[in-house]
KOLTOR-505040 format. One record per atom (N, C-alpha, C): x, y, z; residue in three letters. Coordinates in steps of 0.001 Angstrom, whole numbers, plus 500000, padded with zeros to 6 digits. Layout:
BEGIN
XYZala ...
***
This chain:
BEGIN
828024114494317403met 827436113665316355met 825966113453316648met 825137113602315606ile 823702113394315744ile 823260112383314694ile 822599111312315137ser 822012110353314196ser 820609110823313858ser 820416111270312627leu 819138111842312220leu 818082110778311969leu 818463109670311354ala 817482108635310992ala 818185107302310838ala 817430106248311101leu 817921104889310918leu 816798104062310319leu 817022103527309138asp 816026102694308467asp 816581101294308287asp 815731100288308577gly 816172098913308436gly 815024097962308655gly 815320096680308920pro 814265095678309070pro 813341096004310239pro 812036095834310002ala 811053096148311036ala 810131094971311354ala 810196093916310580asp 809302092775310794asp 809650092067312107asp 808602091705312844ala 808794090980314095ala 809172089533313792ala 810218089051314442val 810651087664314263val 810959087080315639val 810715085785315832pro 811054085163317119pro 812565085013317261pro 813067085267318465leu 814499085169318715leu 814884083841319357leu 813942082912319370ala 814207081573319896ala 813326080588319149ala 813634079317319261leu 812898078285318535leu 811687077802319332leu 810602077553318608leu 809385077045319235leu 809651075724319947leu 810403074839319324glu 810672073532319924glu 811450073642321234glu 812326074636321330asp 813068074833322581asp 812136075304323689asp 811192076175323345leu 810215076630324337leu 809334075463324789leu 808874074644323841lys 808031073500324185lys 808792072502325062lys 810074072332324799ala 810879071427325620ala 810976071951327048ala 811134073258327198asp 811200073848328536asp 809886073685329287asp 808785073749328552leu 807463073652329171leu 806963072207329227leu 807766071284328683asn 807397069868328654asn 806071069655327914asn 805920070329326788ile 804733070185325942ile 805098069316324747ile 804398068222324564met 804750067248323529met 803902067357322263met 802679067874322375asp 801799067911321200asp 801827069300320556asp 801061069430319462asp 801060070674318684asp 799835071545318949asp 799001071158319901ser 797734071861320084ser 797903073313320547ser 799031073617321168ser 799248074974321700ser 800255075767320875ser 800612075264319694asp 801676075908318911asp 801358077355318555asp 800102077629318197ala 799748078989317785ala 799956079973318935ala 799489079605320123arg 799657080493321274arg 801124080616321669arg 801839079512321649leu 803257079559322014leu 804048080424321035leu 803705080347319752thr 804379081181318754thr 804128082656319031thr 802883082973319390arg 802555084364319726arg 803327084825320954arg 803438083957321957leu 804177084312323161leu 805667084508322867leu 806200083707321957leu 807601083875321561leu 807822085242320910leu 806877085639320045leu 806983086955319411leu 806867088064320444leu 805941087905321402asp 805786088906322463asp 807071089004323286asp 807620087852323665ala 808835087838324471ala 810016088416323692ala 810069088146322391ser 811144088680321555ser 811057090201321470ser 809834090722321322ser 809646092170321277ser 810048092814322594ser 809717092160323705met 810099092665325020met 811615092695325167met 812271091648324689ala 813729091584324775ala 814387092688323948ala 813886092895322729leu 814450093938321867leu 814234095321322467leu 813050095537323042ala 812766096825323676ala 813690097053324867ala 813967096002325618tyr 814846096125326780tyr 816288096394326345tyr 816744095709325295ile 818095095938324779ile 818231097379324289ile 817214097864323586gly 817165099278323238gly 818022099709322072gly 818509098770321278gln 819249099126320072gln 819052098028319043gln 819186098365317744pro 818966097364316699pro 820021096266316756pro 819579095014316761ile 820536093897316774ile 820218092855315704ile 819098093015314978leu 818712092003314000leu 819382092245312656leu 819799091165312032ser 820527091246310774ser 819679091873309675ser 820299092768308926gly 819609093390307805gly 820453094493307209gly 819904095140306186leu 820561096267305532leu 820017097547306155leu 820912098348306715trp 820534099549307440trp 821040100792306718trp 820251101841306748thr 820678103134306229thr 820586104154307347thr 821708104802307631glu 821758105738308758glu 822291107087308289glu 821614108145308713glu 822049109513308425glu 822664110098309692glu 823874110609309561ile 824609111147310706ile 825117112540310373ile 824943113462311301val 825472114817311152val 826591115020312163val 827747115429311665ile 828875115785312527ile 829057117290312431ile 828937117959313558glu 829073119409313576glu 830539119806313688glu 830857121011313258gln 832255121433313150gln 833041121333314462gln 832458121671315606pro 833262121580316844pro 833490120148317336pro 832836119150316739asp 832864117797317306asp 834251117155317300asp 834939117233316152arg 836271116637316008arg 836289115179316492arg 835398114384315923leu 835263112990316326leu 836338112122315680leu 836904111220316467lys 837839110238315928lys 837111108976315483lys 835904108765316039gln 835147107561315707gln 833684107902315491gln 833063107193314558ile 831614107214314384ile 831066105930315002ile 830019106085315802val 829382104927316431val 828085104640315682val 828001103482315051leu 826801103100314319leu 825724102607315280leu 824475102834314915ser 823361102453315785ser 823105100956315766ser 823262100313314603ala 823022098873314464ala 824366098147314479ala 824422097084315240arg 825647096307315325arg 825330094895315825arg 826246093955315595pro 827596094092315067pro 827622094397313568pro 828618095137313161leu 828769095534311767leu 829310094363310947leu 828676094125309800leu 829127093057308906leu 829864093615307699leu 829306094635307073ser 829963095239305913ser 829359096611305644ser 830133097473304998ile 829664098802304597ile 829408098773303098ile 828191099069302697gln 827829099039301288gln 828135100367300586gln 827849101460301255ser 828106102768300653ser 828229103822301744ser 828881104927301400leu 829064106030302335leu 829173107321301530leu 828388108307301912thr 828470109616301259thr 828691110691302312thr 829345111759301905arg 829500112951302758arg 829031114155301970arg 828022114820302498asn 827428115989301828asn 827048115685300381asn 826523114461300175gly 826043114068298854gly 827083113509297923gly 828349113464298331thr 829420112945297480thr 829774111531297915thr 829745110602296966asp 830044109202297278asp 831518108997297585asp 831776108175298586trp 833136107724298828trp 833450106574297874trp 834714106470297508thr 835130105374296638thr 835271104095297465thr 835344102973296743ala 835529101688297422ala 836833101673298207ala 837878102310297675asp 839167102347298373asp 839074103184299648asp 838322104290299593gln 838156105113300796gln 837428104335301891gln 836385103620301492ile 835637102827302472ile 836521101713303037ile 837301101097302157lys 838169099999302588lys 839228100473303574lys 839613101751303508ser 840673102266304374ser 840196102554305796ser 838879102472306033leu 838356102727307369leu 838835101662308355leu 839131102087309561val 839470101158310633val 838171100820311356val 837828099529311388val 836501099107311833val 836592098205313056val 835800098529314065asp 835552097615315186asp 834151097066314960asp 834059095861314409arg 832776095330313968arg 831823095074315135arg 832323094517316214lys 831459094187317347lys 830850095442317965lys 831656096474318119ala 831181097712318741ala 830554098677317739ala 830683098407316434gly 830126099295315420gly 830833100629315341gly 832164100626315492leu 832949101858315488leu 833706101997314174leu 833677103213313604leu 834405103506312378leu 835409104615312653leu 836688104343312376ser 837737105350312518ser 838269105690311137ser 838484106973310895cys 838930107427309584cys 840452107514309581cys 841080106861308608ser 842543106833308568ser 843098107437307281ser 842258108216306563his 842752108844305326his 843901109802305631his 844805109954304694ala 845919110880304868ala 845386112285305137ala 845859112870306203gly 845416114225306545gly 844121114258307340gly 843464113102307529trp 842218113032308295trp 842525112442309669trp 842706113287310647his 842951112810311998his 841642112651312766his 840583113177312200his 839243113034312771his 838242113154311632his 836994112785311910trp 835955112881310899trp 835622114352310636trp 835638114738309388lys 835298116118309038lys 833811116370309240lys 833464117601309549phe 832063117925309775phe 831285117794308463phe 830010117523308591gly 829154117377307426gly 828064116354307684gly 827286116069306647glu 826206115086306743glu 826617113815306017glu 826623112722306749tyr 827030111431306214tyr 825806110514306095tyr 825771109741305036val 824742108714304865val 825457107388304631val 825214106441305536leu 825862105129305441leu 824813104058305205leu 825113103162304298thr 824306101960304109thr 825204100775304443thr 824751099963305388tyr 825617098899305867tyr 824797097700306329tyr 825448096538306314glu 824848095320306841glu 825320095130308276glu 824369094847309147ala 824722094670310552ala 823656093840311245ala 824035093248312375gly 823073092538313202gly 823269091034313221gly 822526090404314123tyr 822567088952314301tyr 821421088271313554tyr 821646087043313141val 820619086216312511val 820020085299313580val 818704085396313851pro 818096084530314871pro 818068083072314404pro 817957082130315324pro 817806080727314929pro 816473080531314220pro 816435079551313334ser 815207079303312571ser 815171077850312123ser 814033077467311554val 813863076117311025val 813562076221309536val 814365075564308720ala 814176075593307272ala 812946074790306874ala 812548074931305610ala 811354074245305109ala 811464072731305239ala 812689072208305157asp 812870070757305264asp 813016070295306713asp 812843071227307663gly 812915070875309069gly 814295071000309689gly 815266071391308889thr 816625071553309405thr 816721072814310260thr 817329072676311426val 817507073827312322val 818708074642311855val 818479075948311651gln 819546076876311299gln 819931077629312569gln 821158077449313031ala 821565078005314320ala 821586079523314337ala 821872080149313182gly 821976081601313137gly 823220082093313857gly 823281083405314092thr 824439084008314757thr 824056084736316047thr 822779084711316407leu 822332085383317624leu 822973084713318841leu 823546085490319774pro 824103084877320975pro 823063084019321687pro 823395082781322020pro 822415081878322654pro 821796082440323921pro 822522083301324627val 821987083843325874val 820754084714325614val 820688085360324439ile 819512086170324104ile 818316085255323871ile 818531084166323145ser 817448083200322925ser 816978082614324249ser 817929082361325150arg 817553081792326447arg 816692082765327248arg 817038084032327199ala 816254085051327905ala 814845085136327338ala 814721084991326025val 813398085027325380val 812570083816325807val 813185082644325870ile 812464081439326296ile 811993081579327749ile 812846082116328615leu 812442082329330003leu 811254083282330093leu 811280084326329284thr 810182085299329294thr 808905084689328739thr 809011083950327630ala 807830083304327049ala 807254082265328008ala 808122081555328721ser 807657080576329702ser 806894081259330832ser 807379082422331257ala 806704083175332306ala 805340083674331826ala 805281084110330552leu 803999084557329992leu 803014083389329920leu 803511082221329556trp 802665081018329499trp 802136080676330890trp 803014080714331880ala 802618080363333241ala 801609081356333807ala 801726082616333381ala 800805083641333886ala 799389083407333390ala 799258082808332205gly 797945082504331645gly 797066083729331553gly 795854083625332061asp 794912084733332007asp 794917085556333294asp 795939085381334115arg 795985086124335371arg 796076087617335110arg 795381088396335912asp 795443089845335829asp 796863090296336119asp 797551090978335157pro 798939091369335385pro 799102092373336515pro 798008093044336906asn 798087094006338000asn 797886093353339363asn 797525092045339373leu 797280091340340622leu 798597090842341200leu 798890091289342431lys 800144090895343063lys 799958089710343991lys 798734089506344525ser 798506088363345411ser 797015088079345472ser 796674086868345898glu 795281086506346065glu 795169085481347196glu 794017085453347839ser 793760084503348926ser 792465083765348644ser 792472082470348875val 791283081644348705val 790979080997350046val 789771081249350545gln 789403080752351871gln 789522079231351931gln 790232078757352947gly 790382077330353140gly 791466076704352287gly 792067077498351391val 793106076954350506val 794463077573350825val 794480078886350909gly 795743079568351165gly 795865080789350286gly 797065081290350141ser 797299082496349352ser 798457082277348388ser 798452083066347319thr 799502083013346312thr 799909084432345981thr 801185084656345768ser 801654085982345384ser 802680085849344271ser 802821086928343494trp 803773086935342393trp 804764088066342591trp 806022087763342375ala 807049088805342464ala 807136089504341116ala 807079090818341107thr 807169091591339873thr 808439092415339899thr 809361092118338998ala 810623092854338956ala 810396094249338385ala 811124095213338905ser 810983096596338449ser 812052096919337413ser 811663097619336356gly 812627098066335362gly 813089097001334402gly 812338095923334255thr 812739094852333337thr 811853094787332097thr 810938095719331953gly 810050095693330792gly 809074094544330815gly 808756094028332009gly 807815092925332123gly 808449091557332071gly 809760091492331866met 810451090206331817met 810855089756333211met 811065088447333402pro 811639087985334674pro 813003088621334903pro 813367088832336137gln 814649089470336443gln 815819088681335863gln 815717087346335910ser 816813086525335382ser 817011086755333889ser 815909086952333140ala 816009087220331707ala 816630088592331467ala 816212089576332246ala 816769090920332108ala 818267090919332408ala 818669090139333402asp 820103090058333736asp 820907089482332573asp 820332088510331859met 821018087921330719met 821204088927329584met 820233089837329430leu 820249090793328325leu 821023092065328646leu 821325092280329912ala 821965093529330326ala 823242093867329551ala 824120092886329242pro 825351093240328516pro 825115093747327104pro 823915093511326555phe 823645093915325174phe 822912095254325078phe 822610095858326217arg 821814097084326206arg 822585098237325572arg 821842099100324851gly 822457100247324208gly 822725101351325207gly 
***
């Protein structure tokens, strides 16, 4: 199976609430909100890059080619968790609503099994699927009401830890590992390897969601 293309939401959105980050940093006023919001977006982008697969809620269109020798029992969708399938075509022919409804679906894993009579595996060809999938991040409504969303809280926590680390780093040179000041002492920073710039603890939280 080859996934030729995946189209879906591309806008950057924060995966955690500004107020939660400010609470962690013990910041009470609004003077730093603009910078903190930017850091949240940076940390969210880092988290998504580390996870390495689409997880944000939206309408996705995916083109998949199944070659004749494949004999696949399951199609693995790129974006998940799966919420609903809007349409499915094979070689340009639309599937009916009943055909789509007959699919055996593992929503969390994004797996589709074909159970049509006589179909013991997915037939070769080019498939185009349009489906809703992904998590809804937490947000604040216009009236100030907090919308919890469906994003696992551990992902938001990892983003807050990363944004807090970015805040603490300030204007420090990211390539600087240690410094010494005469008569004062020395300071060093631990840099985790393979975490995409995030603290190791944040990367550990995100590891179960990696593609």
